[in-house]
C-alpha positions as CSV (number, residue, x, y, z in Angstrom):
1,X,25.9,58.4,100.4
2,X,26.6,55.1,102.2
3,X,25.2,51.9,100.8
4,X,24.4,49.0,103.2
5,X,25.0,46.5,100.4
6,X,24.4,43.1,102.1
7,X,22.5,41.3,99.3
8,X,21.5,37.7,99.5
9,X,22.1,37.0,95.8
10,X,25.1,35.1,94.5
11,X,26.1,37.6,91.9
12,X,24.1,40.5,90.5
13,X,24.7,41.6,86.9
14,X,24.1,45.3,86.4
15,X,21.7,45.5,83.4
16,X,22.2,49.2,83.1
17,X,26.0,48.6,82.9
18,X,25.6,45.9,80.2
19,X,23.7,48.3,78.1
20,X,26.0,51.3,78.8
21,X,29.3,49.5,78.3
22,X,29.1,47.0,75.5
23,X,32.8,47.3,74.7
24,X,34.2,43.8,74.4
25,X,37.3,42.5,76.1
26,X,40.0,40.3,74.7
27,X,39.4,36.6,74.8
28,X,42.5,34.6,76.0
29,X,44.1,32.2,73.7
30,X,47.2,31.4,75.6
31,X,50.5,30.1,74.1
32,X,53.9,29.6,75.7
33,X,56.6,32.2,74.9
34,X,59.3,31.1,72.5
35,X,62.5,29.4,73.5
36,X,64.6,31.3,76.1
37,X,68.2,30.8,75.1
38,X,69.7,32.1,78.3
39,X,67.8,29.5,80.5
40,X,67.4,25.7,80.3
41,X,63.8,24.4,80.0
42,X,62.6,22.2,82.8
43,X,59.8,19.7,82.0
44,X,57.1,19.4,84.7
45,X,54.6,16.6,84.5
46,X,51.1,17.8,85.5
47,X,48.6,14.9,85.7
48,X,51.0,13.1,83.4
49,X,51.1,15.9,80.8
50,X,54.5,17.7,80.2
51,X,54.7,21.5,80.6
52,X,57.8,23.6,80.0
53,X,59.0,25.7,83.0
54,X,62.1,27.8,83.7
55,X,63.9,28.1,87.1
56,X,64.3,31.6,88.5
57,X,65.6,33.0,91.7
58,X,66.7,36.5,93.1
59,X,70.2,36.0,91.7
60,X,69.2,34.2,88.5
61,X,66.3,35.9,86.8
62,X,64.6,35.0,83.5
63,X,64.8,37.5,80.7
64,X,62.5,37.3,77.7
65,X,60.7,39.5,75.2
66,X,57.0,39.9,74.5
67,X,55.1,42.0,71.9
68,X,51.9,43.8,72.9
69,X,49.1,44.6,73.1
70,X,47.9,41.5,74.9
71,X,48.2,39.8,78.2
72,X,51.0,37.9,80.0
73,X,50.2,34.9,82.2
74,X,52.8,33.7,84.7
75,X,52.3,30.3,86.3
76,X,54.7,29.6,89.2
77,X,55.5,26.5,91.2
78,X,57.9,26.4,94.1
79,X,60.3,23.4,94.3
80,X,60.1,21.0,97.3
81,X,62.5,18.3,98.6
82,X,59.6,16.2,100.0
83,X,56.0,15.7,99.0
84,X,55.1,16.0,102.7
85,X,56.9,19.4,103.2
86,X,54.9,22.3,104.7
87,X,53.8,25.2,102.5
88,X,56.4,27.8,101.4
89,X,55.7,31.5,101.0
90,X,57.4,33.3,98.1
91,X,57.2,36.3,95.9
92,X,57.7,36.8,92.1
93,X,58.6,40.1,90.5
94,X,58.2,41.1,86.9
95,X,60.4,44.1,85.9
96,X,61.2,45.9,82.7
97,X,61.9,49.3,81.2
98,X,63.0,50.8,84.5
99,X,59.9,49.9,86.5
100,X,58.3,47.0,88.4
101,X,55.4,45.7,86.3
102,X,54.0,43.4,89.0
103,X,54.8,41.8,92.3
104,X,52.9,38.8,93.4
105,X,53.2,37.4,96.9
106,X,51.7,33.9,97.6
107,X,52.4,30.5,99.1
108,X,52.0,26.9,98.0
109,X,52.1,23.4,99.3
110,X,53.2,20.3,97.4
111,X,50.9,19.4,94.4
112,X,49.7,15.7,94.5
113,X,49.8,15.4,90.6
114,X,52.8,17.5,89.6
115,X,56.5,16.7,89.6
116,X,59.7,17.4,87.7
117,X,60.0,14.9,84.9
118,X,63.7,14.2,85.0
119,X,64.2,13.9,88.8
120,X,60.7,13.1,90.0
121,X,61.1,15.9,92.6
122,X,57.8,17.4,93.9
123,X,56.7,20.9,93.0
124,X,54.0,23.2,94.5
125,X,50.5,23.8,93.5
126,X,50.4,26.3,90.7
127,X,49.9,30.0,91.4
128,X,48.9,32.4,88.5
129,X,49.1,36.1,87.9
130,X,48.0,37.9,84.7
131,X,49.5,41.2,83.5
132,X,48.3,43.5,80.8
133,X,50.9,44.2,78.1
134,X,50.8,47.5,76.2
135,X,51.5,47.9,72.5
136,X,55.1,47.5,71.4
137,X,58.1,45.2,72.0
138,X,59.1,44.8,75.7
139,X,62.1,43.1,77.3
140,X,61.1,41.8,80.7
141,X,62.8,40.1,83.7
142,X,61.2,37.7,86.1
143,X,62.7,36.9,89.4
144,X,61.7,35.3,92.8
145,X,62.3,35.9,96.5
146,X,61.6,33.9,99.7
147,X,63.0,30.5,98.7
148,X,65.9,29.1,96.8
149,X,64.2,28.9,93.4
150,X,60.8,28.9,91.7
151,X,59.7,27.3,88.5
152,X,57.8,29.6,86.2
153,X,55.8,29.0,83.0
154,X,55.1,32.1,80.9
155,X,52.3,32.3,78.4
156,X,51.0,35.2,76.2
157,X,47.6,36.0,74.7
158,X,47.8,38.4,71.9
159,X,45.1,40.9,71.0
160,X,42.9,40.0,68.1
161,X,39.9,41.9,66.7
162,X,38.3,38.6,65.7
163,X,38.4,36.9,69.1
164,X,36.5,38.9,71.6
165,X,34.2,38.3,74.6
166,X,31.4,40.6,75.7
167,X,32.0,41.6,79.3
168,X,29.4,42.5,81.9
169,X,29.7,44.5,85.1
170,X,29.0,42.9,88.4
171,X,27.6,44.5,91.6
172,X,29.3,43.8,94.9
173,X,27.3,42.1,97.7
174,X,29.0,44.5,100.1
175,X,30.5,48.0,99.7
176,X,30.8,51.2,101.7
177,X,29.6,53.3,98.8
178,X,29.4,53.6,95.1
179,X,30.8,56.5,93.0
180,X,30.5,57.3,89.3
181,X,33.5,57.8,87.0
182,X,32.9,60.0,83.9
183,X,35.3,59.2,81.1
184,X,34.9,59.5,77.3
185,X,31.2,60.2,77.5
186,X,30.6,57.1,79.6
187,X,29.4,56.9,83.2
188,X,31.0,53.9,84.9
189,X,30.0,52.7,88.4
190,X,32.9,52.1,90.9
191,X,32.9,51.0,94.5
192,X,35.0,52.4,97.3
193,X,37.6,50.3,99.2
194,X,39.2,51.6,102.4
195,X,41.6,50.0,104.8
196,X,38.7,49.1,107.2
197,X,36.0,48.4,104.6
198,X,36.7,46.0,101.8
199,X,34.4,45.3,98.9
200,X,33.0,41.8,98.6
201,X,32.2,40.0,95.4
202,X,30.4,36.7,94.9
203,X,31.0,35.0,91.6
204,X,30.2,31.5,90.2
205,X,32.9,29.9,88.2
206,X,34.5,28.8,86.1
207,X,35.1,32.3,84.7
208,X,37.6,35.1,84.6
209,X,37.5,38.3,86.6
210,X,38.7,41.7,85.3
211,X,39.2,44.1,88.2
212,X,39.8,47.8,87.3
213,X,41.2,49.9,90.1
214,X,41.8,53.6,90.6
215,X,43.5,55.4,93.5
216,X,41.7,58.5,94.8
217,X,43.9,61.6,94.7
218,X,43.1,64.3,97.3
219,X,44.3,67.9,97.0
220,X,47.5,67.2,98.9
221,X,48.7,64.4,96.6
222,X,51.2,65.1,93.9
223,X,53.1,63.1,91.3
224,X,53.4,59.3,91.4
225,X,51.6,57.6,94.4
226,X,52.1,53.9,95.2
227,X,49.3,51.7,96.5
228,X,48.8,48.0,97.3
229,X,45.7,45.8,97.3
230,X,45.0,42.2,98.2
231,X,42.2,39.9,97.0
232,X,41.2,37.4,99.7
233,X,39.2,34.3,99.0
234,X,37.9,31.7,101.6
235,X,40.7,29.2,102.4
236,X,43.3,30.8,100.1
237,X,46.3,33.0,100.8
238,X,45.7,36.6,99.7
239,X,46.7,37.6,96.2
240,X,48.5,41.0,96.3
241,X,49.3,43.6,93.7
242,X,51.3,46.8,93.9
243,X,50.7,49.8,91.6
244,X,52.2,53.3,91.0
245,X,49.4,55.7,90.2
246,X,49.2,59.1,88.5
247,X,46.2,61.4,88.1
248,X,44.0,60.8,85.1
249,X,43.6,63.7,82.7
250,X,40.5,62.3,81.1
251,X,38.4,60.9,84.0
252,X,36.5,62.6,86.8
253,X,34.2,61.6,89.6
254,X,30.6,63.0,89.3
255,X,29.9,62.7,93.0
256,X,33.3,63.2,94.7
257,X,34.1,66.9,94.2
258,X,37.3,66.8,96.4
259,X,38.9,63.7,94.7
260,X,40.5,63.0,91.3
261,X,40.7,59.4,90.0
262,X,44.0,57.9,88.9
263,X,44.6,56.2,85.6
264,X,43.3,52.7,85.5
265,X,45.2,49.7,86.7
266,X,43.9,46.2,86.0
267,X,44.1,42.7,87.5
268,X,42.9,39.5,85.8
269,X,42.0,36.4,87.8
270,X,41.1,33.0,86.5
271,X,38.4,31.4,88.8
272,X,37.7,27.7,88.8
273,X,34.3,25.9,89.2
274,X,32.1,26.7,92.2
275,X,31.2,29.7,94.3
276,X,33.9,32.3,94.9
277,X,33.5,34.8,97.8
278,X,36.2,37.4,97.3
279,X,37.1,40.5,99.3
280,X,39.1,43.3,97.7
281,X,41.1,45.0,100.4
282,X,43.3,48.1,100.5
283,X,46.7,47.4,102.1
284,X,48.6,50.6,101.5
285,X,48.3,53.5,102.0
286,X,46.6,53.1,105.3
287,X,44.6,56.3,105.2
288,X,43.8,56.2,101.4
289,X,40.9,55.0,99.3
290,X,40.6,53.3,96.0
291,X,37.7,52.6,93.7
292,X,37.1,49.3,91.9
293,X,35.0,48.1,88.9
294,X,34.6,44.4,88.4
295,X,33.6,42.6,85.1
296,X,33.3,39.0,84.0
297,X,32.6,37.5,80.5
298,X,28.9,37.5,79.7
299,X,27.5,34.0,80.7
300,X,26.6,31.9,77.6
301,X,23.1,30.6,78.2
302,X,22.7,26.9,77.7
303,X,26.4,26.2,77.4
304,X,27.8,23.5,79.8
305,X,31.2,24.0,81.3
């Protein structure tokens, strides 16, 4: 059943979803990774405050270890020769254990309040991507493409049962249809994204967005299937993410009899103050469909940001 979801509200919180899915999500307490012996730290002044970055390129990656479960936050800044240089497009890639964990394509222009401490050279405005880290010890490699080199700052947030946030589902302001995923005795609302029909979300920041995605498997699809999505915001270059999906053995659609959901992939976005009008788009495959479920931390009433 098609939904002509063109609501005039800024962001609708699904009360039914709040009651049905009280499972908390991890609160982020970020800390830099330890010293990387194979790379020299580079100090970047951001509004006068020093931050430790490392230089990476396609031929000189950064290798480090991280212990999960938790989240990994990668902040990147491209290097510039002039503070008046045009924007540069680049891509960073996180790899490990024989697979690509995340690819992130973006672009950046010179930041007015950031520079390399030693040389005074300008650097780009920061671009951030967050990656979920499963349990265990992982050795990961971070590299870049599209320019000579990129500065990266890597932080981790470890899971803790004592630091949790209650998450609430949000309803899109526009979607082609809604479907229901049944998993573990829970019924979870998802919204369909096609090549021609994105899903639109309106969110007031500052907050963080957790976006769960599932690829739809039809009867002809076997094994591992790649897909790519982008998240587009007004006045910003799209944030892209690539995934490799397999069928879920535990989840089903209650209202799509000819489709099987994939296992969950997740994206985390930090959103600054103000109104964010975001479109979630399917880039690849051109004829496929995915389903998304969006959540944010429950707003704290009476708290000033």
